[in-house]
N, C-alpha and C positions, 0 to 999 in steps of 0.2 A: 302781283300776288293777289289772289281773290280774298274777299272778306272772310269767308268761313275758315280758310287756311290761316289767315292772320289771327283770328280770334282763337282758333284751336292751338296755334303755336304759343300765343301769349298765355292761354289757360294752362298749358302743360309747363311752361316756364314758371308760372306762379306755383303750381303744384310741387315741382321739383325743389324750388327755393323754399317752400313751406316745409317740405320734408327735412331739408337740411337744418332749418331753424328749429323744427320740432325735436330733432335729435340733439341739437345744441342746447336748447332750453330744457329739454327733458333730462339731460345729464345734470344740469344745475338743479333742477327740481329734486332729483333723487339725492344729490349731495346735501341739499338743504333739509330734506326729510331725515337723512341720517344725522345731520348736525343737531337739529332741533327736537326730533321726536324719538330717536333711538338712544339718546343719552339720558336715561331715566334718573341718574344721580343728580341732575340739575332740576328735576321737576318738569312739569308741562310748560310749554312756552306761553307767552302772553297772547291775548286775543288778536293783537295786530299781526302776529306771526301766522296764526291760523288763517286770518283773512288774506294775507299776502300769499300764503301757500295755495289757498283755494283759487285766487286769481291767477297765480302762476300755472296751476293745473288747467285752468280754463283756457289760457293762452295756448298751451300745448295741445289740448283737445280741439280747439278751433283750427289750429294749423293742420292737424291730422284730419279733422272733419271736412275741411274744404276739398279734400280729394274726392269724397263721395257726394257731399252736399255743398256745391260751390257757393251758393248764396248764404246759407245758414252757417257754414263753417267760417266763411269770410267775416260775416257779421260778428260771430262769437269771438274770433281771433282779434278783430279790431276793438270791440268793446272791452274784452278782457285785457288787451295790451294797454289800452288807455287807463283802465282801473289799476292794473298792476304797476306799470311804470310811473303813472301819476301818483299813486300811493307811496311808492318808494321815494319819489322826489319830495313829497310832503314830509315823510318820515325823516329823510336826511337833511331837510331844510333847503329851501330854494336857492340859498346863497352858497351852499357847500360846493366843493369842486366836483362832487358826484352828479350834480344835477345835469350838467352838460353831457356827461357820459350816458346817463340814464335816458335823456332825451334822444341821444344818438341811437341807443338800443331800440327805443320806441320807433324812431323813424325807419330803421331797418326792418323791424319785426312787422310793421303794418304793410310793407310793400306787397307781399303775396295776397293779403286780404283785399287791398285796393285794386290790384290787377284782376283778381277773381271777380270782384263786384262789377268792374268795368266790362269784363267778358260776359258775365251773366246778363247784364243790362243790354249789351250789344246783341246777344242772341235773341232777346225778347223784343228788340226794336228793329223793324224792317229798315233796310237800307234805302236811301233816297232813289226814287225812280224804279224801284222793284216792288211789284205787287206782293202783299203779305201772303205767306203760305196758308193754305186752308187746312 
C-alpha cells in the first residue's frame, strides 16, 4: 500500500469516526440544553454549566470541523475535549466512580483528532528517499 493511500484511508477513517462521535455528543448536547436552559421555572443554570456547555459545543464543532479543516478541527476537538472532560472530572471529584468513565470518554473522543493530526503532519512531511514536491 503506498503512502498516500494509507494517509487518505486513515484520514477518512478519522472523519467517519468523528461524524459518529459528533452525532453522539451532539445528541447529549441538545438534551443538556433542554434540561438546563429550557426549564425556566428553575432559573438560569450556574456559570459552571454555561462553561461546560460551551466546551461541549466546541467538542462537537471540532469533530465536525475536521471534515473540512483537518488541522484546525482536530486541534479544536482535542483542546475542547480535554477542557470538557477534564472539567467534568474536576466537578465530579477525581475519586468519584465517574472519573474513570469520563476519562474513557475522553480517550475515545480524542482518537479522530489524533489520527487527523498525524495524517495532516504526514502530508506536510516528505517520505524518506523521496524528493519533496515543488
